[in-house]
C-alpha positions as CSV (number, residue, x, y, z in Angstrom):
1,M,78.3,100.1,82.1
2,S,79.9,97.6,84.5
3,I,82.6,98.8,86.9
4,A,85.2,96.9,88.9
5,V,87.2,98.7,91.5
6,I,90.6,97.1,92.1
7,Y,92.0,98.1,95.4
8,G,95.8,97.8,95.9
9,S,96.0,98.9,99.6
10,T,96.8,96.5,102.4
11,R,95.0,98.7,104.9
12,Q,91.3,98.1,105.3
13,N,89.3,101.4,105.1
14,G,92.4,103.4,104.5
15,N,92.6,106.8,102.9
16,T,92.7,105.5,99.4
17,E,89.6,103.4,100.0
18,Q,87.8,106.4,101.6
19,L,88.6,108.7,98.7
20,T,87.5,106.0,96.2
21,E,84.2,105.7,98.1
22,K,83.5,109.4,97.0
23,V,84.2,108.4,93.4
24,I,81.9,105.4,93.4
25,K,79.0,106.8,95.5
26,G,75.7,105.7,93.9
27,L,77.4,103.5,91.3
28,E,76.9,99.8,90.9
29,I,80.3,98.3,91.2
30,E,82.2,95.2,92.1
31,K,84.9,95.7,94.7
32,I,88.1,93.6,94.3
33,F,90.5,93.9,97.3
34,L,93.8,92.5,96.1
35,R,94.9,92.1,99.8
36,D,92.3,89.3,100.2
37,F,94.0,87.1,97.6
38,T,97.3,85.4,97.0
39,I,99.1,86.7,93.9
40,Q,102.5,85.2,93.3
41,P,105.1,87.4,91.7
42,I,105.7,86.8,88.0
43,E,108.4,84.4,87.1
44,D,109.5,85.7,83.7
45,L,109.8,82.6,81.5
46,R,108.9,84.4,78.2
47,H,112.2,83.4,76.6
48,T,112.3,79.8,77.7
49,E,111.3,76.9,75.5
50,A,108.4,75.9,77.7
51,G,107.3,79.4,78.4
52,F,105.1,80.4,81.4
53,V,103.8,77.7,83.6
54,D,100.6,77.6,85.6
55,V,100.8,79.2,89.0
56,D,98.7,77.9,92.0
57,D,97.3,81.2,93.3
58,D,94.2,83.4,93.1
59,Y,95.4,85.5,90.1
60,N,93.4,83.8,87.3
61,K,90.2,84.1,89.3
62,L,90.8,87.8,89.7
63,V,91.4,88.3,86.0
64,E,88.1,86.4,85.3
65,R,86.3,88.7,87.6
66,M,87.9,91.8,86.2
67,M,87.3,90.9,82.6
68,K,83.5,90.8,83.1
69,H,83.5,94.6,83.4
70,D,83.7,97.5,81.0
71,T,85.4,100.0,83.3
72,F,88.2,99.6,85.9
73,I,89.0,101.9,88.8
74,F,92.5,101.2,90.1
75,A,92.8,102.5,93.7
76,T,96.2,102.4,95.3
77,P,98.2,104.2,97.9
78,I,101.3,105.9,96.5
79,Y,104.3,103.9,97.7
80,W,107.7,105.2,96.7
81,Y,106.3,107.2,93.9
82,S,104.5,104.2,92.4
83,M,101.6,101.8,93.0
84,S,101.5,99.4,95.9
85,G,103.5,96.1,95.6
86,T,100.2,94.2,95.7
87,M,98.9,96.2,92.7
88,K,102.2,95.9,90.9
89,N,102.3,92.1,91.3
90,F,98.8,91.9,89.8
91,I,99.6,94.0,86.8
92,D,103.0,92.3,86.3
93,R,101.2,89.1,85.8
94,W,99.4,90.5,82.8
95,S,102.5,89.6,80.9
96,Q,101.8,86.0,81.6
97,T,98.1,86.3,80.8
98,M,98.8,87.7,77.4
99,R,100.4,84.4,76.6
100,D,97.9,82.2,78.4
101,E,95.5,80.0,76.3
102,K,92.9,80.3,79.1
103,F,92.6,84.0,78.2
104,P,92.7,84.2,74.5
105,D,92.8,87.8,73.2
106,F,93.4,89.2,76.7
107,K,95.2,92.3,75.4
108,K,92.6,92.8,72.6
109,Q,89.7,92.5,75.2
110,L,91.4,95.0,77.5
111,G,91.6,97.4,74.5
112,T,87.8,97.7,74.7
113,K,87.9,98.9,78.4
114,K,88.4,102.2,80.1
115,A,90.1,103.0,83.3
116,Y,90.5,105.5,86.1
117,V,93.1,105.8,88.9
118,I,92.6,106.9,92.5
119,A,95.8,107.3,94.4
120,V,96.7,108.8,97.8
121,G,100.1,109.8,99.2
122,G,101.5,111.9,102.0
123,D,104.3,113.9,100.5
124,N,103.0,116.4,97.8
125,P,101.1,113.8,95.8
126,S,99.9,116.4,93.2
127,I,103.5,116.5,92.0
128,K,105.1,113.3,93.4
129,G,102.2,111.1,92.4
130,L,102.6,112.1,88.8
131,P,105.2,109.3,88.0
132,L,102.5,106.8,89.2
133,I,99.9,108.4,86.9
134,Q,102.4,108.3,84.0
135,Q,103.2,104.7,84.8
136,F,99.4,103.8,84.6
137,N,99.2,105.8,81.4
138,Y,101.9,103.8,79.8
139,I,100.4,100.5,81.0
140,F,96.9,101.5,79.7
141,E,98.4,102.8,76.4
142,F,100.3,99.5,75.9
143,M,97.1,97.5,76.6
144,G,94.9,99.7,74.5
145,I,92.8,100.7,77.6
146,S,91.3,104.2,77.5
147,F,92.6,106.3,80.4
148,D,89.7,108.5,81.3
149,G,90.8,110.3,84.5
150,Y,92.4,110.2,87.9
151,V,92.3,111.7,91.3
152,L,95.3,112.3,93.6
153,G,94.7,112.8,97.3
154,K,96.9,113.9,100.2
155,A,97.0,112.0,103.5
156,K,99.7,110.9,105.8
157,R,97.8,109.3,108.7
158,P,94.6,107.3,108.8
159,G,91.6,109.5,108.2
160,D,93.6,112.5,106.9
161,I,92.0,112.3,103.4
162,S,88.9,113.9,104.9
163,E,91.0,117.1,105.2
164,D,91.9,117.2,101.5
165,A,89.1,119.3,100.1
166,V,90.6,119.5,96.6
167,A,90.8,115.7,96.3
168,I,87.3,115.2,97.7
169,S,85.9,117.8,95.2
170,A,87.8,116.1,92.3
171,A,86.4,112.7,93.5
172,K,82.9,114.0,93.4
173,E,83.4,115.5,89.9
174,L,84.8,112.2,88.7
175,N,81.7,110.5,90.1
176,K,79.5,112.8,88.0
177,K,81.7,112.0,84.9
178,I,81.4,108.2,85.4
179,K,77.6,108.4,86.0
């Protein structure tokens, strides 16, 4: 099994990254930090005669890296009851990739993958993080990706995740499941 962790946080070593480290401990993984790349927002040209046009950014390289793996872990802070803007830009661009000749059968290939979500928020994430989980569930369902689990953590300030015993326990259990 080959695993890619796709980090959507803009903060290095933030709470989401710290909780994700508990999930991936002892696993061989590739870390992809979206904050280190330029991903332009999607320009929706689906209904124009020419369709989508090539975009000069890092997105295609990221898709190539991601598609080499069987399993994805999407790690994102909870921003306004959803994923980070960085993560959303990345996933929005999948609409373009589904029509890109460089990635034939993109959706079909994603349908052979499985995914997990790690998310951390500060205001009752076990309840208010559920719209984010539902959003990922719909995305994965549409793409045919098997959604195999998630962990929601609570943290307001840097380092607070270490105080969320429930999330840390859940992360360790998810680690066992993935192994």
